[in-house]
Steps between C-alpha positions, in 0.01 A plus 500: 500500500670502836439694714138512387413845363781698660876526475779650706699762310851371439420132566413233243131441437442146377273525196410175326243341270280198563443432130595157368435304182133509397315260267186632333271225363267539206371338183640533148318344203303285742813364671629578849781754487724663762722805496780506757637839608838490675634818661850588380546861616375731773503870407482717813426872522557590863324837477808698600648533151679164526419196287641150469448200274579180688510131405347383829172549682675505837355367823434577864790557735405179680486291179841639399646420844566867576434736790262795472652793310773287340553580132344256253532465121172694469530750786507878459626778727302823516715804569220744588185483704164527329220308336586289196321281248691188394406372156592158367465357153588138435638365174383151401595253233213290369457145372193313380386140472201339336321185614758417771802508268833658584532874550615698194672838549331817373745757360553815706389600848212689655529753782203562728450731797456360850326666793645823639634532854455819700763553767620759747871550565600657828777522755546286805642591838635265758458577866736415783325433826622532856393149606276206407162655413312187610648538851483881519238614243523862623880512449662748258439398139218254582 
């Protein structure tokens, strides 16, 4: 998430997932076999009573071409200060293949929990200064 581990009350926190398609190799009846898990839904519990199910994993502000604290498809705004636990579960569709053949869909989906994030939401204050603090470090507000 951005910012890392803390958020400013009233501003978007950019929360995103790094999960992508995973292929798990194995053996079935003596033949090489793979199961491919493709994420299709991200189920967020933001810890403040708000949840969302989204079709995208999101990305960093930089990767999305945005400035810090811009809203993203996966951002969340906390309205109150405090400590929160963000929980994510990811829904996958699965496919299998045997001996290098084409992937065959498996009916249904599977939803698995991801790691939890522990964050602190707090306020921010801006400060006006009397002059350039690098020139006059003892000036008011420096």
